[in-house]
N, C-alpha and C positions, 0 to 999 in steps of 0.2 A: 682653930687654926682658922673655922667658919667668916670671921672678920675679915680673915686676908681676902678670900675668896670672893667675897663682895665689893672690893674695890675695885677702880676702874683701874687700865694700863695705865694711864699715865702719872696717876697716884704710886703703883707698885713699883714705876721705873724710878721715882724719885725716891723710896725708902729703901729700896736695893742700893742707888747709888749712894745715899748719906749712910748706907750699911745700919740704918732700923732692922731690917730684916734680910735676909740670906737667901742666894738662889736657890739653895738645897730646902731650906725651912718652905717658901714659898710654893716649889715644886712637889712637895711631900703633900702640903695642905690640898693640893688640886687634884693629888692624886688618890690620898683618903677620900675627898668629896665625893670622886667619881666612884669610886667601890662602895661609898655609901647609898650615895643617893639617884646615880645611873639606871638603878633598878626600875625607877619610877620611870623617864625619858627614855631611856635607851637611843644615846646620841652618840655616843663612841662604837665604833666595831672593834677596835684593838686600843691598847692603852701599853706601849713602850717602858714600862714604868722603872725597870732596871736600867736600861739606856738613857731617861732622861733624867735621874737622880746623878749618875755619871755625868752628863752630859752641866746638869746644875753645879756638882763638885768642879768643874774643871771652868765655867762662869766664876764660881766666888773664889778660887785663887786667883784667878786674873784680876778680879777686881781688888782683892786684897795686895796684888803686885802693881795696882795703877794702871792697867791697862783695861779702862770702860769705851766697849764696842759703839757706844749710842743707848738711847732710849728703849730698846729692844733688848740689850743684855741683859740676861737671866730671868725674860719674861715668854713661862710656858703658853704656846700655841697649838692648837688643832690643827688639824688639816684634812680636807674633805677628801674621801674615798675615790676619787675619780684622778689625784693627785700621787704620783711617786716619791715614795719617801724610800729611800735605800733600807735593804734589808726586812720591810714590811711588805706584806701585801696590798696590791691595788685592787679591790675585788670589783669598786662598780655598783658593787650590793647584787653581783650576779654568785649566783652557788657556785658553779662551777670556777670564778674566780678565787677561791678563796684560799688557792697556793701559787695566783700571782706574785710571787715576790719579786718587787724591784729590786734591780741592780745597782741604780743611781739616783740619786737625787732630781725631781724636776728642778727646772731653774728658778720657781720661786721658793721653794725651798733651800735651794745651795744659798739664795739671799739672804734669807732670813738667817738661819747659821750663821752666814758672814756675817751677822747683824747681831750673834750675841745669843739669838732666841732657843729655847729650848723645845723641841717639836714631842707630845707628850703623844699622840697619837694619830691614828685615822678614826673620821667620822663618818657615820650615816649620811647617805644620800638616796635617791632613788635609782632604781635597777635602771642601769646604762644613763643616769640622770633622765628617763623619758618616762619610767613607768606611774609616775607618781604615788602616793600612798598607798602600799601593800601588804596584806598579810599571811601572803604566800610564800614570803623568803624564809632562808634562815636564819634573820634576823626578826626580830617583833618591833613591828613599827614605831619611828620616835615619834613622843606625843610631846604637844605646848607645855612648856612649864608653867604656864600662866592659868590652864584648865586641862588637866590629862586627858578628857574626853575631846578635844578640842586637837587639828591639824595643826604642825608646822610652817605646812607650806615645802613644796620640794621646788629645786632638788637639791639646795645646799638644808637639807631640814637638819641634819645634826650640828651642822657649824653653827648655825644661827638659835639653835635649842641650849647646845650648851655652854652658849655665849650668855645667854640669858640666864642660866642657871647655875652660873658660878663656875663651870667645871674647867673654866679655860680663863687668860684673860683677852683672848682674842683668836680666829679662826681664818682659815683662807677658804672662800668658796669660790667657784665659779660660776659663769653665768652666760646662757646663749639666746633665751626670752626669760628676763624677769626672776631665774635663779637663784639671784643674790637677794633682790631689795624685798619683794615679797616675801619669805621666809622673816625677812630683816621685821618686815613691818608686821606680820602676823604674831614673831616672838618679841618687839617691842625692844629691837637692839637696832644698833647704826650698821649699812651695808652698803658698801661702794661699788659700785662699777665702774671702772676707772676708764679711761678715754682707751680704746680697743688698740693692744699693742702697747701701753705702759708698761705692763707685766708681763713678762716669760708665759708663754704657755707649753716652753718645751716641757716634755714629760707629762703633761696633763693629758687623760684620755679623749681624744676628738669628741665631738657631736658635730657642730657644723662650724667648717674652718671660718667663711665669711663672718661670723658673728661668737663666736666662743670669747669670753674672755674673764680673767682669773682676777679677784680681788678680796676686803678685807670687811672680815664683820666684826664689831666691836661692841662694847656698852655703851661707849660712848663716840662722838664722830671726831672730838682730839685725839681717841685713840686709834680709829680706822683711819688718821692722817699722820699719826706716828709709826705703823704699820704700812701704808702705803709707801711712805719715804722708804723704809728699808727693804721694798719688795720689785721698785723700779730693775725694766731688765735692762741685762748690759748685752742682749742677743743683739749682735749687728743687722738683722731682718727688722727689729723694730727701731734703734736708735738710729736707723738710716731714716727712716721715715721723716717728711716734711714736719714741723712744728714738733716734733720729740722734745720734752721739755720734763725734766724731773721736777715734782711740786715742791712750791716753798713753804714750809711750814709756818716759818716766822713771821707769816700775814694773816695766821692763823686768829690774834688777838687782835687786829683791827678795826672790828666790826663794820658793820654795815650801812650808816650814813653815806647818804649819795648812790647808795648801790641803786640799781635800776631792776625790779621783780617783773615778772612776766607771768603773767598767771594766763594761765590755757584754758577757760572755765567752760568751753564748746567741748571738751573732751569729757568733763562729768555733772556738772550743774543738772541736767536736764535727764541725764540718765533714768529707768526709772528702780534698777537694781541700787545706785547711790545710797548707803545706810545715814541715817540723819544726825548721828553722833561724829561719822568721817566729817560729815559737812563741816556742823558745827566747827571741831577741832580746825579744820583748814580757814576756817573764817577767824578763830581766835590764832593761827598763825600769822595771817594776813594782816590782822591786827597790832600784833607783837612788832614784824618787819616794820611800819609805817612807825610806832611808838619809836623803833630803832635809827630811826631815818632814810630809810629806803623810800624808795617811788616806785610804786605800787600801779601798775595798768593790766590791763585787758587785752591779751596777748592773741591773735587767731593761726592757728597753723594748717594743714592739709587735714582731711578729716581723718579719723582714729582706727575705722576701717580699713584704709588704704594702705597705712603703716601695718599694720597687724597681718594683710593679706600678702605685703610682699615680704615681710620675717619667714612665714612659713613657706611663701613661693620658694624661696633662698634656702631655708632650715631643712625644712622636711627632703627633700632630697640629697641634699649634703649628707643628710644621717644616714638614711638609707644607704649611700653609697660609701660610706665609714663604715659601716658595721656589715653590706651585701656578703662578702662573701662566709664571712661566718654566720650570716643568717641563714643561707643557703647550702652550708656544709651541715652547720649543728643546731638545727631551728629548736633544738628542746634544752640548747644553752639561756633560751631566753624564754619569760613567760608568758602568756596569750594576751598579755595585755601589752608590756613591750614589744613582744611581734607586731601586731595587730599598731601599733604605733610608728614603730619604722615603717611598714608597709606601705602607711600612706604617701609615704617619699616616692612612690615606683609610679604614680599617678602624674607626676608632674612631665610636660613636653621638656626637651632642652631648650626648645624656643620659649616656652612661658619662663623659665629658668634666666635665661639671657636679657628677656627683658626686663626681669625683676631686677637684674643685678645694674641696668642700666636707667629704673627706674628711681631704684635708691641709690644712686650718685648725686640723679638730679633732685631728688629728697632733701639730699644732703646739704645740697649747696642753695638750696632753699630756705634752709634751715637756717645759714650764714646768716644769709640776706635779710630774714625774718630778726634775727637777733641784733642787726646792727643797731639799732635803739631799746635792747636791755642786755644785761649783762649774765640775768642766770633767769630759768622759768620754773613757775612751781606749779604742783597737782599733786593732789592725792597721791597714795602708790596703791592702794589696793580700795576696790568701792566700799568692802565691808572688812571688819573685823575678822579673827579669826573663827573658820567654821567647823563641821565635825569632823572628829577626824575620819580621813577615807573621802572625803566630801566629793572629790573626783569622780569617784563612781556611784553618786547619788543623784538624782534631781539634778540640783543645783551644780554640779559639775557641768553643765552644758552651758551655763553662764562664762562669761570673758571678767572674771572679776579682778584682774589687774589692771592698772593703766600705765604700765612698764613698756609695752613692747614695742610702739614708735621710739624709742631713743636706744634701744638695743640696733635699730634697723639703723637710725643716724650714726651712732658709736661712737659720742662724745662721754664726756661724765655723768653719771648720774647717783647721787646720795639719797637712801633712804634713811631717814631717823625720826624715833617717837615722838610726835610732838600731842599725846595727852592719851587719856583712860575713857572708857563707854560709864555708864552706871555699874555695867556688870565685871567690870575690872581689867576689862579685855583693852592691849595698846591698841592704837591709831597711826598710822605714818603719813609723814609728808616726803615724797621728793622735790630733788632739787638740781635742775639740769645745766648743764656749761657750754661752752665751746670748746672743741678738742683743745685736747693740753693745758684747759684754765681748771685742771682738778681742784688746783689749791682755793680757787677762788668759789668755786660751789664748796667747798671743806669749812672756810671761812664764814659764807654765809650760814650752811648748816650748824655750825660751832654756835655761832652767834644766838641763833633763832633756840638751839636746845639750851643754852645756858638760860637766857629769856625766860622760857617754858616750864624749867625748873622739873623736868621729868624724871631724872635720873637719880631722886633718892628712892625710889619703888622698884624693890626688888620684885617678881616671881616667889610665890609662896607655893610648895608642893610636896608630897608624899603621905 
């Protein structure tokens, strides 16, 4: 059944609905592939094999009775191990949390189950989403399926690696500062940071409440769109936000003719750490947009370092405060790397934090003004393709390799997708940024570009 596990979610959904395949058959294929191949990648912390097959059998009965719940019905999905799944531990990749069993599903898991998705299990992350790739945890470090010596990036490392490796049809990740888009980039898949609040964060272990969000990771942009439609929050604290809007996936096939694409060149073109093959892939993507009828222009935002500095000034003290009680009472619950990263949040004054939140609001308004003349922004996702496993703890770890953080600060939708491959066979990635709650427009642009670039026929070979 290896061929089934290599298909995109949208194609699997079509075959399930036409009953060419069954949910049980598909779920068993993924369970078998994980058992055989995840010994190389280490992307799943646990697999609920028996329960997933029971859920698949229920989905099969429902379909036979004419009860089709939508595109995710019978589709096996993985869940990042920061997100509660009833009956499974939410470990946050921390040794002392191996028995922290959730008694209730997180809001996003409830939504996915309501759409008929099959929850396969929990996927590896960084310790408390903070520690990066580490080699002193109870779980082996997750590896990049395109090259096992390379890093998948964190903290949604297991979710992106599992999706690329064909261990699930899609995954749910979380992002505070790049943790969906960077792993998606290095693992060669699509990853969506939705508009903040579009997907429920209830039942997700918090890191930085001002910036945390939950989003889909899948093989294609279309798959991300199908997942996101099923993940939309029903929590009043989200749905009452001004402008809250469910994405309209019916526009996915509408193309980009007339779309105004703004290129944020000053964020990356003169950066000495930019990889030439990433730059080449970016230029090919821009040419593709123009061939497809989009209008491409250059847009200048505020300086990249300003956005990043404000992200740190907001997220670091929030991260420390979220875990301060446990850090003080049980420091041994955290590895030295994670303790040190949390401790960085102690150094900020309340005045610094308040001022950063004010400046954030001003930058959000400023971005809205600058996007009056363009519909989406584009730039590379990362400056380099995947680096050596554990790179954060080497000399290169001191470099800022991600170009994602400004858009964590501004909070709108941001999509990463594969836009090519290097001569060494590693994926490159472009990100597409949109206005708040215009997630569907971002997905439409990404889907159109992805189809034009034809990168989805190439899967990683490993083992």
